[in-house]
Every structure is written in structure tokens, then in C-alpha cells.
N, C-alpha and C positions, 0 to 999 in steps of 0.2 A: 343728648342721646349718645350712647356708646354702641359701637358695632362696626361692621365692615360694609362698605358699599358693594353693589353688584360688580362694578368694574374691578375693584380690588380683588374680589374672589375669583373672577375670570382670569385676571393676570396671574394670580398665584397658581391656579389650576393649570394654566398654560405652561408656566415655568416647570411645574412638577411633571407634566406630560412630556416635555422636551427632555428633561433629565432622565426620566424612565426610558424613553426611546433610545437615548445614547447608551445607557447601561445595558439594555437588551441587545443592542447591536454589538457591543463589545463582548458580551457573553457568547453570542453566536460565532463571532470571529475566533475566539479561543476554542470553542467546540470544534470548528472545522479544522483548525491547525492541529489540534490534538488527535483527531481522527486520521489525518494525513500522516502525522508522525508515527502513530501507532501502527498503521498499515505498512509504512516503510520499514519499521523495526521488525515486524512479523515477517515480511518478505525477505529481509536480509538474513534473519534467523533460518528461514526455510531454505534459502539458497545455500547457506553454509551446511545445513543438515544434509541436503541432497548431495553436495560435493563429498562430504565425509562418507555417506553411504556408498557412493561410487568408489571411493578409495579403499575402504576396508570391508565392504559387504554388509549385508543385513545381519541383524542379530539372530535371525532364525536359522543360522547355519549355512545360508547360501553364500557362495563366493562373491567376489567383487563383480558388479555388473554396472553398466552405464545407467545413470539416472538423469532426470531432467525436470525442467519446469516449462509448461506451456501457458501462454498468456492469451486470455480472451479479453474483451473490452472491460468487463466488470468482475472478473475472477481470474485465478490462476490455478493450474492443476499440476500436482506433483506426480511424476510417472517414473516407471522403470523401463529400461531398454534404450536402444538407439533411436527409436522413433516413437512419436506420440500416437496412441491409438485411443480414440474416444470410448471405445467399447471395452477396454481393459478394466477388469474388476478391481485391480490393485491401485488404480488412480485415486488420488485424494484431492478434492476440490476445495478451495478456500475463496470465499466471496469477499470483495471489497465493500467498504461503506457505500451507501447509496449514492453519494455525491462524488465518488472517486472512480476514475477510469484509467486504464492503460492507454498510452498514446499509440502503441503498435500492436493491435490484436493480431494473433496468429504467429507472433514471435515465439521462438523456443530457445532455451539454453540447455545444452546437454553436457554433462560432466563425464569424462572418460574414466573407465575402470582403472584402478590402481594409481594413475598419475593425478587424476582429478582435473586435468586440463579442460578448458571450456571450448565448446563449439557453439556457434550461433551468435546471437546479438551480444554486443558489449555494453549497451546502454539501455536501461529500463526506466521509462518515465511514467510517473503517476501524476495525474492532473486532478485537482479539486475543481469541479465544474461550477460550484457555487461561489467559491472565493477567487478562482483564477490562479491559485498558487500551483506550482509544479515542483516535484522532487525528482531527482535523477539518481540512479544507482549505476555506477560504472564498475565493470569487471575487466581485469586484464586477461591475457590469453591463458594464464594458469588458473583462472577461475577465482582469483582473489579479488575481493571488493576493495577497490582503490579509492573510491570517493562516493560520498552520499551528500548531495546538496539540493 
């Protein structure tokens, strides 16, 4: 008689299940890293944009005015002016991926008009709670991003 025994089939299915589990785990790791890197890239772009708006003014004809970024645990808000006001209608909120959080909620960075100098925190940390990875964005006193790691 030709064929496979029950033990041979169970061993083969067990090996296939282990391989599929490893593949699935690797795919999730890549997805979490991609979400973290994408969020960091977007934040860096928005920081630079806010600094440029503070230096040259808005396109709508308004003069140079201070702009900033306010951080909550799971989102950040772009705002105009020296202080953050939650009720301001010009605020623009951007949410992070569901597994990402800022390590310092309540932190704010404000860019001075014309010079673009930074006031507020100099390190922004984003933490991936599912993978435990952390990325930091460092700004110098002039508002220039000096390091992203």
C-alpha cells in the first residue's frame, strides 16, 4: 500500500504551521516599523512647515507670526500664535497610528516669527507600544532638526 501515515501528516502540518507563524510574525514587525517611520517622516515635515510659516508668514497675505506644535499622547496639533489654545479654529490635528504614542504629552514647540528660532522641548520621542521601538527627533535652538534616530 502506498500513502502517508497519520504521524507523517501531523508532522508535516506542524512544520507548515510553524513556518506560517514565523512568516506572519515577520510581516507584523515590518508593518509596525513602517508605521513608525512614516509617522516620524510626517512629523519632521510638519515641523519644518511650521517653522517656514513662522519665518515667512502664511500664504493668505498675513505677516509672519509664531507657529507651533502641541503634542498629546496620540496626536499632535499644529497651531498659530505664541500659545496653544484648544478652542482655536485654525488648529490642525494629526493623529498617530493606533500603536504609537508620544512620550511627553503636553509638550509644545513654538517657532519665533522671522527668525524661526525654537522655544520649548528639544527632543520629541515617539514610542511603538506594540514593538517597543522608539524614535527620537532632536532640534537645536534654531529649530533645525539635527538628528532622527
